[in-house]
Rosetta silent file (secondary structure, phi, psi, omega in degrees, C-alpha in Angstrom):
SEQUENCE: MKIAQTYSHLNGEEYLIVHHKDLYKEIKNIIKSINANDLRTKISKEKRKVGNALFSPKDLNRAFHDAFYTLKWEESRYNYYITLDRELMEKSLPMEAPEQRDFLVKNGEQNPIYSYNQTDFVKEKIAVEIQFGKYAFVAYDLFVKHMMFYSGGKINLGIEILPTKKMQMQMSSGIAYFEGEVYNVMRQGRNNPPVPLLILGIEP
SCORE:     score description
SCORE:     0.000 S_00000001
   1 L     0.000  169.863  178.229  -23.873  -19.534    7.966 S_00000001
   2 E  -137.185  157.931  168.140  -20.824  -18.238    9.683 S_00000001
   3 E   -79.913  113.238 -178.415  -17.405  -16.747    9.084 S_00000001
   4 E   -96.729  -24.404  176.690  -15.031  -19.455   10.076 S_00000001
   5 E  -153.929  147.489  178.671  -11.801  -17.990    8.916 S_00000001
   6 E  -132.447  147.907  173.296  -10.438  -14.651    7.636 S_00000001
   7 E  -135.013  128.583 -175.425   -7.359  -13.501    5.767 S_00000001
   8 E  -106.403  125.678  176.773   -6.468   -9.733    5.504 S_00000001
   9 E  -115.933  126.759  179.129   -4.135   -8.837    2.643 S_00000001
  10 L    58.734   46.054 -177.495   -2.552   -5.394    2.598 S_00000001
  11 L    53.470   30.508 -179.146   -4.638   -4.445    5.596 S_00000001
  12 H   -53.014  -58.762 -173.971   -7.897   -5.144    3.976 S_00000001
  13 H   -63.347  -44.049 -172.455   -9.891   -6.079    7.145 S_00000001
  14 H   -64.265  -35.145  179.644   -8.259   -3.270    9.134 S_00000001
  15 H   -66.361  -34.318  173.813   -9.345   -0.723    6.482 S_00000001
  16 H   -60.987  -53.660 -177.700  -12.881   -2.110    6.731 S_00000001
  17 H   -59.676  -36.923  176.716  -13.040   -1.808   10.526 S_00000001
  18 H   -70.178  -52.354 -164.974  -11.737    1.773   10.467 S_00000001
  19 H   -96.114  -29.027 -173.624  -13.482    3.185    7.538 S_00000001
  20 L  -142.207   51.372  179.184  -16.717    1.000    6.994 S_00000001
  21 H   -58.391  -42.746 -179.841  -17.471   -0.758   10.246 S_00000001
  22 H   -60.917  -38.484  175.258  -21.267   -0.631    9.604 S_00000001
  23 H   -66.145  -41.321  174.176  -20.720   -2.290    6.170 S_00000001
  24 H   -54.089  -47.176  172.257  -18.601   -4.981    7.707 S_00000001
  25 H   -55.178  -49.981 -176.252  -21.436   -5.630   10.147 S_00000001
  26 H   -59.123  -44.547 -177.660  -23.924   -5.722    7.270 S_00000001
  27 H   -66.369  -40.334  174.139  -21.848   -8.329    5.350 S_00000001
  28 H   -61.364  -32.091  177.046  -21.600  -10.472    8.506 S_00000001
  29 H   -70.325  -40.273 -178.494  -25.314  -10.263    9.019 S_00000001
  30 H   -69.377  -34.588  176.075  -26.023  -11.349    5.443 S_00000001
  31 H   -68.679  -38.582  173.129  -23.796  -14.367    5.798 S_00000001
  32 H   -59.718  -34.748 -178.132  -25.497  -15.177    9.068 S_00000001
  33 H   -68.635  -24.061  177.608  -28.855  -14.934    7.454 S_00000001
  34 L   -75.390  121.695 -177.775  -28.091  -17.672    5.039 S_00000001
  35 L   -97.365   94.964  179.545  -29.318  -21.147    5.981 S_00000001
  36 H   -60.502  -37.127 -178.728  -26.956  -23.379    3.950 S_00000001
  37 H   -58.907  -26.496  176.131  -28.736  -26.536    5.036 S_00000001
  38 H   -74.335   -9.994 -172.760  -31.848  -25.561    3.220 S_00000001
  39 H  -107.239   15.221  172.098  -29.565  -25.356    0.068 S_00000001
  40 L   -84.401   72.503 -172.354  -28.478  -28.959   -0.053 S_00000001
  41 L  -109.267   -0.793 -179.959  -30.434  -29.388   -3.239 S_00000001
  42 E  -100.906  113.197 -178.732  -27.867  -30.944   -5.536 S_00000001
  43 E   -93.872  121.386 -165.888  -27.991  -34.647   -5.673 S_00000001
  44 L   -70.867  143.425  174.589  -24.527  -35.943   -6.681 S_00000001
  45 L  -117.570   12.566 -178.627  -23.911  -38.250   -9.576 S_00000001
  46 L   -80.606  150.046 -168.152  -20.134  -38.385   -8.782 S_00000001
  47 L   -53.513  -48.249 -174.653  -18.714  -41.864   -8.191 S_00000001
  48 L   -87.136   -2.181 -178.478  -17.643  -41.273   -4.493 S_00000001
  49 L  -130.355   10.734 -176.314  -20.630  -39.093   -3.605 S_00000001
  50 L   -44.237  130.726  179.082  -23.388  -40.653   -5.657 S_00000001
  51 L    81.078  -13.918 -179.616  -26.935  -39.987   -4.235 S_00000001
  52 L   -75.364  145.905 -179.514  -25.643  -37.498   -1.566 S_00000001
  53 E   -88.117  116.489 -173.795  -27.375  -34.203   -1.178 S_00000001
  54 E  -107.182  165.342  175.502  -24.680  -31.486   -1.691 S_00000001
  55 L   -68.401  136.892 -179.377  -24.692  -27.783   -1.208 S_00000001
  56 L   -98.530  111.814  175.564  -25.812  -26.272   -4.506 S_00000001
  57 H   -43.754  -47.741 -179.190  -23.673  -23.529   -5.899 S_00000001
  58 H   -60.921  -45.038  176.935  -26.550  -22.127   -7.993 S_00000001
  59 H   -65.021  -41.958  177.624  -28.858  -21.913   -4.912 S_00000001
  60 H   -59.223  -49.978  178.128  -26.217  -20.454   -2.632 S_00000001
  61 H   -55.854  -40.052 -177.362  -25.448  -17.764   -5.249 S_00000001
  62 H   -69.775  -43.498 -177.746  -29.071  -16.938   -5.616 S_00000001
  63 H   -61.064  -49.388 -175.600  -29.556  -16.785   -1.738 S_00000001
  64 H   -68.316  -38.504 -175.817  -26.592  -14.360   -1.508 S_00000001
  65 H   -67.151  -39.132 -176.559  -27.540  -12.297   -4.493 S_00000001
  66 H   -69.497  -38.035 -179.103  -31.110  -11.706   -3.004 S_00000001
  67 H   -68.112  -42.578  175.230  -29.618  -10.760    0.304 S_00000001
  68 H   -63.877  -49.421 -178.173  -27.091   -8.301   -0.967 S_00000001
  69 H   -63.588  -33.337  177.210  -29.459   -6.736   -3.341 S_00000001
  70 H   -55.505  -33.271 -175.462  -32.132   -6.304   -0.697 S_00000001
  71 L   -95.042   10.266  172.493  -29.555   -4.034    1.198 S_00000001
  72 L    77.342   23.422  166.704  -28.859   -1.982   -1.923 S_00000001
  73 L   -84.553  137.770 -168.958  -25.621   -3.490   -2.898 S_00000001
  74 E  -122.774  147.962  170.937  -25.308   -3.068   -6.761 S_00000001
  75 E   -58.651  134.876  173.753  -23.578   -4.529   -9.716 S_00000001
  76 E  -125.971  145.318 -169.400  -20.777   -2.395  -10.981 S_00000001
  77 E  -122.529  128.216  179.828  -19.258   -2.493  -14.445 S_00000001
  78 E  -110.497  112.451  177.882  -15.760   -1.187  -15.302 S_00000001
  79 E   -91.713  148.977  176.686  -15.353   -0.369  -18.977 S_00000001
  80 E  -158.847  172.283  172.034  -11.833    0.187  -20.413 S_00000001
  81 E  -115.285  142.657 -179.966   -9.678    0.029  -23.633 S_00000001
  82 E   -89.461  127.300  168.593   -6.708   -2.188  -24.063 S_00000001
  83 L  -132.771  144.808  172.432   -3.305   -0.978  -24.889 S_00000001
  84 L   -95.073    1.103  168.740   -0.068   -2.952  -24.640 S_00000001
  85 L   -74.941  107.223 -169.370    2.010    0.238  -24.103 S_00000001
  86 H   -62.451  -37.791  179.523    2.674    0.234  -20.429 S_00000001
  87 H   -62.983  -35.290  174.328    3.097    3.941  -20.258 S_00000001
  88 H   -71.940  -39.264  179.787   -0.173    4.640  -22.026 S_00000001
  89 H   -64.684  -39.825  174.943   -1.882    2.116  -19.951 S_00000001
  90 H   -62.670  -42.582 -177.307   -0.859    3.629  -16.676 S_00000001
  91 H   -71.520  -32.351 -173.818   -1.893    7.085  -17.731 S_00000001
  92 H   -84.412  -21.434 -173.581   -5.330    5.916  -19.068 S_00000001
  93 L   -49.445  -50.079 -172.753   -6.366    3.743  -16.109 S_00000001
  94 L   -74.889   -5.702 -179.866   -7.913    6.531  -14.120 S_00000001
  95 L   -80.854  150.116  171.917   -9.898    7.823  -17.147 S_00000001
  96 L   -71.220  161.264 -169.273  -13.522    6.885  -18.018 S_00000001
  97 H   -57.476  -42.124  177.511  -13.753    4.647  -21.072 S_00000001
  98 H   -64.623  -38.544 -177.951  -14.536    7.274  -23.735 S_00000001
  99 H   -64.607  -42.972  179.012  -11.788    9.494  -22.457 S_00000001
 100 H   -58.065  -45.262 -175.213   -9.456    6.403  -22.534 S_00000001
 101 H   -66.919  -38.769  172.620  -10.234    5.702  -26.087 S_00000001
 102 H   -61.880  -43.935 -176.888   -9.583    9.264  -27.254 S_00000001
 103 H   -63.413  -45.762 -178.406   -6.381    9.447  -25.274 S_00000001
 104 H   -63.951  -39.117  177.741   -5.140    6.200  -26.829 S_00000001
 105 H   -73.467  -32.538  177.563   -5.882    7.077  -30.439 S_00000001
 106 H   -67.108  -18.117 -173.631   -4.289   10.485  -30.028 S_00000001
 107 L  -113.243   23.033  161.978   -1.251    8.684  -28.846 S_00000001
 108 L   105.945   -4.217  178.998   -0.954    6.187  -31.790 S_00000001
 109 L   -81.845  110.578 -171.377   -3.288    3.372  -30.923 S_00000001
 110 L   -72.359  -47.136 -171.738   -5.382    3.121  -34.243 S_00000001
 111 L  -126.775   78.321  176.211   -8.031    0.555  -33.077 S_00000001
 112 L   -55.746  138.881  178.638   -8.074    0.362  -29.194 S_00000001
 113 E   -87.879  126.035  175.289   -9.828   -2.860  -28.043 S_00000001
 114 E   -82.134  136.643  178.121  -12.913   -2.401  -25.807 S_00000001
 115 E  -149.819  176.495  175.819  -13.348   -4.641  -22.840 S_00000001
 116 E  -163.749  159.717  168.771  -14.950   -4.623  -19.422 S_00000001
 117 E  -122.799  152.541  170.007  -15.164   -6.318  -16.029 S_00000001
 118 E  -139.984  152.420 -176.015  -18.045   -6.481  -13.656 S_00000001
 119 E  -123.793  140.672 -173.937  -18.502   -7.208   -9.995 S_00000001
 120 E   -79.542  -28.754 -179.948  -21.799   -8.282   -8.501 S_00000001
 121 E  -131.662  123.318  173.311  -21.846   -6.274   -5.221 S_00000001
 122 E  -141.012  135.805  174.047  -20.506   -2.871   -4.640 S_00000001
 123 E  -153.000  132.322 -177.628  -21.325   -0.308   -2.083 S_00000001
 124 L    45.670   50.135  176.054  -19.395    2.809   -0.947 S_00000001
 125 L    59.082   23.450  169.794  -16.415    1.559   -3.055 S_00000001
 126 E  -106.290  135.058  178.241  -16.264   -1.889   -1.309 S_00000001
 127 E  -109.799  132.838  178.473  -16.569   -4.832   -3.727 S_00000001
 128 E  -120.869  127.316  172.385  -17.860   -8.230   -2.696 S_00000001
 129 E  -114.311  125.498  174.227  -17.474  -11.484   -4.756 S_00000001
 130 E  -101.212  120.798 -171.396  -19.310  -14.657   -3.711 S_00000001
 131 L  -127.982  106.555  173.386  -17.438  -17.511   -5.217 S_00000001
 132 L  -117.440   32.618 -176.890  -18.674  -21.014   -5.227 S_00000001
 133 L  -109.018 -161.096  178.948  -17.202  -21.860   -8.616 S_00000001
 134 E   -74.521  161.827 -175.170  -13.923  -23.449   -9.895 S_00000001
 135 H   -48.571  -47.888 -171.693  -10.368  -22.486   -8.972 S_00000001
 136 H   -63.489  -28.054  179.130   -9.804  -20.386  -12.036 S_00000001
 137 H   -69.473  -34.967 -179.609  -12.732  -18.049  -11.302 S_00000001
 138 H   -71.211  -41.338  177.918  -11.240  -17.228   -7.853 S_00000001
 139 H   -57.266  -48.237 -176.348   -7.815  -16.572   -9.399 S_00000001
 140 H   -67.736  -35.002  179.244   -9.311  -14.136  -11.847 S_00000001
 141 H   -64.738  -47.243 -171.223  -11.286  -12.299   -9.064 S_00000001
 142 H   -73.661  -39.361 -177.499   -8.116  -11.885   -6.862 S_00000001
 143 H   -95.245  -12.615 -174.987   -5.558  -11.313   -9.468 S_00000001
 144 H  -136.004  -58.601 -175.372   -7.343   -9.457  -12.158 S_00000001
 145 H   -65.480  -56.798  176.268  -10.872   -8.183  -11.330 S_00000001
 146 H   -53.222  -34.008 -178.965  -10.367   -6.698   -7.905 S_00000001
 147 H   -70.859  -41.053 -177.094   -7.043   -5.272   -8.950 S_00000001
 148 H   -67.749  -43.282  171.405   -8.465   -3.686  -12.079 S_00000001
 149 H   -63.544  -27.594 -177.677  -11.327   -1.937  -10.153 S_00000001
 150 H   -78.165  -46.242 -177.132   -8.957   -0.828   -7.538 S_00000001
 151 H   -67.962  -30.562  175.974   -6.358    0.679  -10.095 S_00000001
 152 L   -77.860    4.900 -177.195   -9.231    2.268  -11.951 S_00000001
 153 L    67.248   16.059  177.685  -10.349    4.024   -8.748 S_00000001
 154 L   -79.528  -25.278 -176.557  -13.722    2.179   -8.624 S_00000001
 155 L  -141.857  161.536  176.380  -13.046    0.499   -5.248 S_00000001
 156 L  -109.899  -19.222 -171.090  -10.838    0.770   -2.190 S_00000001
 157 E  -155.037  138.439  175.010  -11.190   -2.887   -1.085 S_00000001
 158 E  -116.096  125.418  179.831  -12.043   -6.184   -2.570 S_00000001
 159 E  -112.022  123.416 -176.044  -13.791   -8.894   -0.559 S_00000001
 160 E  -112.140  122.185  178.172  -13.825  -12.589   -1.597 S_00000001
 161 E  -104.310  123.051 -171.162  -16.230  -14.954    0.147 S_00000001
 162 E  -131.402  156.611  165.983  -15.301  -18.663   -0.298 S_00000001
 163 E   -77.377  150.748  170.423  -16.364  -21.907    1.404 S_00000001
 164 L   -68.530  172.190  173.937  -13.931  -23.436    3.744 S_00000001
 165 H   -67.167  -26.704  172.729  -12.542  -26.836    2.996 S_00000001
 166 H   -61.538  -40.443  179.136  -15.004  -28.253    5.428 S_00000001
 167 H   -79.600  -42.172 -179.090  -17.897  -27.029    3.444 S_00000001
 168 H   -53.658  -32.909  176.642  -16.193  -27.631    0.152 S_00000001
 169 L   -65.259  -10.220 -176.529  -16.021  -31.394    0.948 S_00000001
 170 L  -116.501   24.965  177.875  -19.816  -31.348    0.903 S_00000001
 171 L  -127.586 -179.218  179.594  -19.992  -29.777   -2.598 S_00000001
 172 L   -67.279  157.167 -179.744  -19.270  -30.978   -6.107 S_00000001
 173 L   -66.634  145.092  170.348  -15.442  -31.670   -7.038 S_00000001
 174 L    99.433   -4.598 -174.559  -13.413  -28.781   -8.263 S_00000001
 175 E   -72.180  142.641  176.982  -15.013  -25.998   -6.153 S_00000001
 176 L   -66.034  157.751  170.554  -12.392  -23.498   -4.835 S_00000001
 177 L  -146.156  159.035 -166.930  -11.980  -23.196   -0.989 S_00000001
 178 H   -54.764  -50.118 -176.475  -10.664  -20.723    1.394 S_00000001
 179 H   -63.501  -40.593 -173.601   -7.449  -22.434    2.611 S_00000001
 180 H   -71.630  -29.599  178.751   -6.256  -23.296   -0.891 S_00000001
 181 H   -79.201  -38.655  165.567   -6.853  -19.775   -2.248 S_00000001
 182 H   -50.783  -41.385 -177.160   -5.238  -18.103    0.724 S_00000001
 183 H   -72.507  -35.507  170.983   -2.264  -20.257    0.340 S_00000001
 184 H   -60.593  -40.688  177.704   -2.111  -19.171   -3.381 S_00000001
 185 H   -69.733  -49.243  176.574   -2.065  -15.583   -2.430 S_00000001
 186 H   -50.507  -38.867  179.925    0.532  -16.118    0.324 S_00000001
 187 H   -66.964  -20.497 -176.581    2.893  -17.767   -2.181 S_00000001
 188 L   -77.650  -14.016 -176.654    2.874  -14.601   -4.327 S_00000001
 189 L    97.327  170.255 -169.399    4.523  -12.634   -1.474 S_00000001
 190 L   -65.897  -26.360 -173.972    3.277   -9.876    0.777 S_00000001
 191 L  -109.633   18.885 -176.514    2.541   -7.272   -1.771 S_00000001
 192 L  -133.753  122.637    2.786    0.955   -9.275   -4.531 S_00000001
 193 L   -64.799  146.055  175.481   -1.781   -8.746   -5.702 S_00000001
 194 L   -73.781   59.214 -178.284   -1.283   -4.919   -5.189 S_00000001
 195 L  -156.933  136.294 -178.591   -4.800   -4.358   -3.849 S_00000001
 196 L   -71.092  126.855 -179.957   -6.169   -4.477   -0.288 S_00000001
 197 E  -124.810  151.011  162.465   -8.232   -7.734    0.150 S_00000001
 198 E  -129.732  128.977 -179.604  -10.257   -9.500    2.648 S_00000001
 199 E  -110.625  122.163 -176.662  -10.834  -13.197    2.108 S_00000001
 200 E  -112.583  133.466  176.507  -13.594  -14.733    4.196 S_00000001
 201 E  -102.749  114.644 -178.681  -14.037  -18.531    4.685 S_00000001
 202 E  -107.112  160.555  174.538  -17.641  -19.459    5.369 S_00000001
 203 E  -163.046  168.554  179.772  -19.425  -22.678    6.358 S_00000001
 204 L   -63.970    0.000    0.000  -22.790  -23.763    7.978 S_00000001
């Protein structure tokens, strides 16, 4: 596969080039190593595509998972406790989960709610999400997950890898695609979400 389009938000790509040039090359090589045409394993039952061999999200995810884990990219989990008090939230974000809980209880939260987020691939505080799912999953990655890991000090940059529209047209209906998701980010303004991002549009 190849990177057909890129979008750098808050100097995400520039940060990667300056501080993690080798990791960027590694990500590019992983993408290049995936032969998407071998993963046209989903036979469509949709009215307009019935009988067509489509790219399989499950098989694509598995291929990327294996490639990243072979190069020691690892899953990361961010545990935290919920408070609706903005001041307490901002103070507790940099803390580890047990410390957060103690801090919140001492400041009046009787039963802080435990929660967590996880990202599949992290290395040297760079997070990568491969997304061949529905639109809502991408929005959650971009506006919640990457931002939470960033504000909690777990990552310095979030990377989202998506199919381009050209590739998405050869997949099941409802799959998110690069152009649409970049448009959604651009609509929010230059500084939202407040986390450096690099969005990559890939295709065969």
